[in-house]
C-alpha positions as CSV (number, residue, x, y, z in Angstrom):
1,X,23.8,-0.8,-2.6
2,X,24.0,-4.2,-1.0
3,X,21.6,-3.2,1.8
4,X,19.1,-1.9,-0.7
5,X,19.3,-5.1,-2.7
6,X,19.0,-7.3,0.4
7,X,16.0,-5.1,1.5
8,X,14.3,-5.6,-1.9
9,X,15.1,-9.3,-2.0
10,X,13.7,-9.7,1.5
11,X,10.6,-7.5,1.0
12,X,9.4,-8.9,-2.2
13,X,9.0,-12.5,-1.0
14,X,7.4,-11.2,2.2
15,X,4.9,-9.2,0.2
16,X,4.1,-12.2,-2.0
17,X,3.7,-14.5,1.1
18,X,1.4,-11.9,2.8
19,X,-0.7,-11.6,-0.4
20,X,-1.0,-15.4,-0.6
21,X,-1.9,-15.7,3.1
22,X,-4.5,-13.0,2.7
23,X,-6.1,-14.7,-0.3
24,X,-6.1,-18.1,1.4
25,X,-7.5,-16.6,4.6
26,X,-10.3,-15.0,2.8
27,X,-11.1,-18.2,0.9
28,X,-11.1,-20.2,4.1
29,X,-13.2,-17.7,6.0
30,X,-15.6,-17.6,3.0
31,X,-15.8,-21.4,3.0
32,X,-16.3,-21.6,6.8
33,X,-19.0,-18.8,6.6
34,X,-20.7,-20.5,3.7
35,X,-20.9,-24.0,5.3
36,X,-23.1,-23.2,8.3
37,X,-25.3,-20.9,6.2
38,X,-25.5,-23.5,3.4
């Protein structure tokens, strides 16, 4: 039970961080792509 709990506790923050990084990366790339074109 403890291993499963630790796994969930570790996996959830990692998933949230990856999601945030993906959103920020897309936003930054969009901004970088828009500046030269704009």
